[in-house]
N, C-alpha and C positions, 0 to 999 in steps of 0.2 A: 716444593711437597717432600717429606721424608724419605729415604730409602727403604721400600718394600721389600720385607722378606717372604716368599711364597712357598709353601710348602707343598713340595711336588709328592702327590698322590697322598697327601700325608707326610709323615717322614720314612719314605720309602725304604732308604739307606739303613736303616734300624728295625723298623717294623713292617707287618705285612701289607704291600700297597693299598690303598683303597680300601681300606677297611675302619671299621668307627675305631679300634684300635690305636690304627694309624692319625688316625683326624685326632682323637685328644690326645696323642702325645705331641702333637703339632701344638695342637692351645696351648699345652702345658708348657712346650717350651718356647710359647711367645712368640710364634709367627703370625704375621699380620694377615696373613691372606693362606688359605687352605684349596689346593688345587687338586679336581677331581675330574673323572672320566665317566661319560653317560650312554648307556647301549638301552636297547629296547630289547625285552626278555617276549618269547615268543604269544605270550598274556599282554601285552604293554605295558607293563613295569619296566619304573626308568631304573635297572640297576646299575651300580657305580661297579665299572671294571674297565680297565684300559684296552685288553686285546678285543678282538670279536669272537674268538673262542677261548674256552674256559682253562685249555692246557696246561698254560704255564703257570696261573697261579691259585689253581686249585687243585683238588685230587681228583678231579671229573676230566669230561674230552667233550670236544665237541663245540658249535657254536651256539653263540648265547642264544640268538632267534629262533635257536629250535628247539630250548628249552623253556618251560614255564617256571614262575617264579618258585614255584615252590620244590620244583626238579633243582635249582639253584641254590636255595637252600639247604638243599641238604649237602652241600656241599664244605669242604675245609678248607677257607679261602687262604690259611697259614694260623699257624698258634691257636687252633679250635677256632677261628672267626671265621663267622657265615658272609658270605654276599651281601653287603647292606643296599637299601634302595634308598632315593633322593631323599626322600621325606625325611627317612630315619637320621641322616646326617645333619640336616637343617635344627633336630633335636638333641642329637649328641653334643654340638659344638655352637659355641655364640659369635666367632669370628666370622668376618664376611668370606665368601665364597668364590673361587673362580672354576667356573665347570663347562668343560670342554664336550662339545656333540659332535659330531660323526657322518650325520646326516640329518636333511630335511626331518623324516617322522621322527627323531630324537625332539629337532627344534619344535618342531608341534607339541610335542607332549611336554618338554619343559617349560615351554609358554604358556601350558593352561596349568601348570600347578605355580609358575612365580606371580599369574595372572591371580589365582584364586590365594593366594598366601601373601600378595604386596612384597615382593622380593625384588624390587627393580632396586631398593638401595643396598641390599646385600649381596647380591648375586650380579656377577660379571662374566657372563656367556664367551665363550673361545671358542676358536674351530681352526681347523686347516682348511676349510672349504667353502669359500667366500658365497656359495647360496644356502648356507646353513645360517651364518651371521644374516644374510638379505634377509631370510623369511623369519630368524625370531626377533628383526627389528621390525619387520612389517606388522609381525603378531603383539608385542610388548614396545608400544609407545615409553620412550624414554629409556629404555633397555642402554647399560652399558656392554662393548661386545671390543673383541679384540681377536687379529687374524693371527695365527700362528704361520710360521716358517720358520721348516728345516733347510730346503736346499732352495735359496732364493739370489736376488739381488735386488737393485733398486726399485724393481717392478713391484715389490711386496709395497712399499708407500702407495703406489696409484691405483693395488688392488684394494688394500685397507682402507681408501679413500672412498671408492670406489661404492663398496660395500656398506660403510657409513661406520666403521669400525674405528676407534678414540685410539686404541691402544696394537701393538704389535709387540708378540711374541717370539725373541728372536733365537735360532740356535747361533751359540755365542762364537762356536768352531769357524761359523761362516760370515761372522759379522764384520765390518768393516765402517771406516769413518766416515764413507762416500754414503753409507745408508743411514747411517744416523743424521747423517746431516740433511740428508733429506727428508728422514722422517720427522726430525726438528722443525724444518719448513712447512710441512703440513699439519705444525701443532699435533703431532701424535705422540704418546707415551710411549716407553721403549721398556719392556722386560727380558732381560736375558736368562735363557735356559740353556742346559741345565749348570746351577753353579755350586761344584763341589769342592775345588780347591781355593786354596787364597790365593795363587795366581789367575783362577778364573775372576774370583771375588775383586781382585787388582785391575783386570782389566775393565769389569763391568763399571767399576768405580773411575776410573781414569777415561771412561767414555760418557760420564755422566749421566750413566741410565738410571730408569726412575724404579729399577728393583730386579730382584733378582729370584728364579726359580731354584730351588736346591732339594734333594735329597736329604739333607742332614742340617740339623737344627743348631750346630757349630755357626752356622755362618750367621744366624741371628746376632750373637756375640759379638762375633770379628767384625760383621759388617758397620759396626758404628764406629771403628777405628781406622778403618782402611780408608786412605785417599788415595 
């Protein structure tokens, strides 16, 4: 399998994260997959934002869950960008997507869109939460899923297998050869995050991971030549 480069929230190192501008830039840079984050607005829209509140990435304040889509739309998400909904991203770019969900409610809302638009081949669903992975798997037969680990040990492999995930997305700062070997024994794909330097890239290539999530499009160009 070819080494995948995954754009973290688009190309958040150079553009406002989780915006259409960032996603289009990731596609233009030739990244293989675009990673994004999903939350539900107060009125049930699948909005693309990482945090549970809008404070860090917009000029507003307060939790996403307490704002309607119209209220979220009124915010500046950076360089004049607006907070997008998931359906807009589907139209704005053509590349495969990795959609991170935070809870079961988001899993159910995403499942509805995936089934309606037949997105099984285009969208991989990721989460830190085993129960969210299990729920999307139940609702969308054949969906590809990835369990994310930040602080983890070899238990991440057992959790991924139990949840039915085919991939683990692992924080490279905690990655060990033991975890890699256990994941391979379980036939899991392994993606490393966040890979923003040549040293990080050399590490994931040396460990023969399947791909890297990065904030910067340059990793796509240099990744081809790094052993």
